[in-house]
C-alpha positions, -999 to +999 in steps of 0.1 A: -170-235+390-153-258+363-186-252+342-182-215+346-144-215+336-153-235+305-183-211+300-157-180+302-133-197+277-160-202+252-174-167+256-138-152+252-134-176+219-164-164+203-169-125+215-154-101+190-138-069+201-134-037+179-099-045+170-080-061+142-047-082+144-024-070+117+002-099+113+028-111+085+011-121+053+024-141+024+054-131+004+046-131-034+073-136-062+062-107-088+074-123-124+051-153-121+022-127-117+034-108-150+021-115-184+032-095-215+009-100-246+019-093-280+056-096-298+074-079-270+106-096-261+110-104-222+141-118-204+144-141-175+160-129-142+184-150-121+171-138-090+136-125-075+116-095-067+089-104-041+064-080-024+051-084+010+016-084+024-002-082+060-028-106+072-059-087+089-082-106+113-111-091+133-105-107+167-123-124+196-113-117+233-091-144+232-072-139+197-071-105+211-052-118+243-030-141+222-020-112+197-011-087+225+016-110+237+028-116+199+058-095+191+051-100+153+013-088+154-002-052+159-036-045+174-057-017+156-088-003+163-113-015+141-124+020+131-093+031+117-092+001+092-130-006+085-152+026+094-184+023+110-210+017+084-187-001+061-190-040+059-164-064+055-172-071+020-173-033+010-138-030+028-126-061+005-140-042-026-123-010-018-089-029-012-092-044-046-099-012-062-069+001-045-050-028-060-062-023-095-050+013-094-019+001-080-013-020-108-022+005-134+002+029-118+029+004-116+025-005-154+026+033-163+058+041-142+075+010-154+067+018-191+073+055-191+108+047-174+117+024-202+109+052-228+074+042-238+045+065-245+017+057-220-012+076-204-027+073-171-054+099-158-083+103-135-107+134-125-104+133-086-105+113-056-142+103-046-147+101-007-164+068-003-163+067+037-152+086+066-132+073+097-154+079+128-137+110+151-112+115+122-099+150+112-124+146+078-155+144+100-174+178+098-149+186+068-158+163+044-187+141+031-193+111+015-194+118-024-173+147-022-145+147-051-112+160-038-095+178-072-068+198-055-047+191-025-023+220-012-025+236-045-014+202-065-041+187-089-055+153-074-064+132-104-065+097-086-070+086-054-034+076-048-025+112-055-044+126-023-032+092-002+006+095-012+003+134-006-010+132+029+013+102+038+042+127+032+029+148+059+028+144+097+002+148+127-006+187+130+002+196+096-028+213+077-037+205+041-059+226+021-083+206-003-104+217-031-136+195-033-166+193-056-197+186-039-232+173-053-257+200-050-295+201-044-297+204-080-294+170-098-262+168-120-245+200-106-219+203-084-204+228-056-167+239-056-157+242-020-124+246+000-118+227+031-087+229+056-081+199+077-053+194+105-040+159+101-041+136+133-017+105+141-020+078+120-032+046+139-006+026+125+022+048+127+022+081+151+046+096+130+025+097+096-003+122+092-042+107+093-073+123+075-096+098+078-113+090+047-116+061+021-112+069-016-117+060-052-106+074-083-133+092-108-132+080-144-097+063-144-084+062-178-052+041-189-036+037-223-005+017-226+014+006-257+026-028-244-005-052-231+007-060-194-017-080-172-008-084-134-024-116-115-029-101-079-046-131-067-073-114-046-047-095-026-059-060-018-044-026-011-020-004-031+013-013-016+029-037-043+032-007-068+069-005-063+075-040-066+051-046-095+069-019-113+106-033-109+093-063-118+079-053-152+112-032-157+131-065-152+110-084-176+114-062-203+151-053-196+180-073-207+202-065-177+190-083-148+180-058-120+179-084-094+216-096-101+208-131-090+193-122-051+162-124-033+150-087-030+117-078-010+099-046-009+068-027-004+057+009-012+030+029-034+038+046-065+022+078-080+029+086-115+060+106-110+074+075-097+074+087-060+074+059-033+044+066-008+043+052+026+024+020+037+007+004+068+019-027+084+057-020+078+067-040+108+049-071+096+063-069+062+099-067+074+091-098+095+078-115+065+108-105+043+132-120+068+110-153+072+113-155+033+150-150+034+152-121+013+188-102+015+173-068+008+139-049+016+129-019-002+108+005+020+094+038+017+117+065+034+087+075+055+087+040+070+123+037+075+125+041+113+099+015+121+115-007+094+149-005+108+135-014+144+117-044+130+148-056+112+170-057+139+197-063+120+184-094+105+177-079+069+192-048+051+169-019+049+169+001+018+149+035+022+136+050-010+118+080-020+114+073-056+119+043-078+148+058-093+161+056-060+155+019-061+168+015-095+203+034-081+206+010-055+199-021-076+225-009-101+252-012-075+244-046-064+270-074-073+259-108-080+264-133-051+299-147-052+304-180-071+308-209-046+341-228-049+337-264-055+363-294-054 
């Protein structure tokens, strides 16, 4: 009996199930990750902007059971995070590409908001993989390039991601795509209509079920800015990178001496897109001692539920909303001595 029990425990600790555990991840200060090269004046902040992350772990049976009773951890079907046919290495590579695009977006938005002439463009969103049983199956194929969505041009992968994130389940998107033809080097221009499903992470968000990459991204910036993303992947640090860059290049301290956490993608217009893992990111912000957490408006309800009054949630639709909030902040009251 004892041997059978030990065997069952060992099996539970080694047999993987088709789920990921999504938990709070490290909280990263933005300013130490930024380097401005050349003769450009920079300014020190008295507070900190931090961006938030999640940890994704494929789980065993035992880990699944542990995660199921942990209020700070969510379980997501493996297929919604890593589609069939996509290896862990390929997923990591895709997340790194998303992070690189996010960094470029952040630099572009920050510089243009500060009055610089900057250029950032691409030639469409390449479909690299499809999620099994998602709305995209039967409508799109790997190697399709999305060039318009609901009549709006799609230059970069995040254009499509952000546009879909602003829609809900049951909404329909009209896509214009370029598909490689049987004749080498030629493409067909096709239309596709797709009804969105519920997002696995947040049922109120729309979900199309594709992995995307940008075709021929081009960036020209008048200020040489480097961002060290420390092997962190995904696009959701865009908002906080942009605020950190603006703070570094602006004499007035946007932080007002406070610890301000945040998350959200950015598009070229400075619109803030929804992200996954919002509950875990709010938990991480609370644990870090942040006073405020900036979140995409589309994630605000879930963020408020997670906050439970332990941190002030600030919903923003654009980077200008974030800047308007920061402009109204007052420095912390001085502590009386003596």
